[in-house]
C-alpha positions in Angstrom: 165.4 134.2 138.9 165.0 130.5 138.1 161.3 130.1 139.1 161.2 126.3 138.4 164.4 125.7 140.2 163.2 127.7 143.2 160.0 125.7 143.4 162.0 122.5 143.1 164.2 123.5 146.0 161.2 124.3 148.1 159.4 121.1 147.3 162.7 119.0 147.5 162.2 117.7 144.0 163.9 118.3 140.7 163.0 121.0 138.2 161.9 118.3 135.7 159.4 117.0 138.3 158.0 120.4 138.9 157.5 121.0 135.2 155.9 117.6 134.7 153.7 118.1 137.8 152.6 121.5 136.5 151.5 119.8 133.2 149.7 117.1 135.2 147.8 119.8 137.2 146.5 121.6 134.1 143.7 119.3 132.9 142.8 115.7 133.8 143.2 114.7 130.1 146.6 116.2 129.7 149.5 113.8 129.9 153.2 114.8 129.6 155.4 112.6 127.4 158.9 113.1 128.7 161.6 111.5 126.6 164.7 109.9 128.0 167.1 107.0 127.3 168.2 106.6 130.9 166.4 104.5 133.5 167.3 106.9 136.3 165.7 109.8 134.5 162.5 107.8 133.8 162.3 107.0 137.5 162.9 110.7 138.3 160.2 111.7 135.9 157.7 109.3 137.3 158.2 111.0 140.7 156.4 114.0 139.3 153.1 112.1 139.9 153.8 112.4 143.7 154.6 116.2 143.6 151.7 118.1 145.2 151.3 121.6 143.8 148.8 123.7 145.7 146.4 126.2 144.1 148.8 129.0 145.3 151.8 127.1 143.8 150.0 126.9 140.5 149.1 130.6 140.6 152.7 131.6 141.4 154.0 129.4 138.6 151.5 130.8 136.1 152.3 134.4 137.1 156.0 133.8 136.8 156.0 132.0 133.5 153.5 134.4 131.9 156.3 137.0 132.1 158.6 135.0 130.0 158.9 136.4 126.5 158.7 133.7 123.9 161.1 134.2 121.0 161.6 132.6 117.6 159.5 130.4 115.4 158.5 126.9 116.4 159.8 125.4 113.1 162.2 126.6 110.5 160.4 128.1 107.5 160.8 125.0 105.3 159.2 122.8 107.9 156.5 125.3 108.8 155.2 124.9 105.2 154.4 121.3 106.0 152.2 122.2 109.1 148.4 122.6 108.6 148.5 122.1 104.9 
């Protein structure tokens, strides 16, 4: 099941807007930095500020995403050596 996609359909937004709205809802000092080279995507991303996620929405998103198994390393071994040195 595509949890983010389902929330996007329910809220009549895009999955990107749901993901960005979720980041915005985490802490007041957290700011997502989405990258794009296309104006229409920037405008879409800015719409995330208008997406309202209720406490229940956030709980459901947290529960669903907590079941996703993370795999792989963040960096290849040669680049990981450069982190926290």
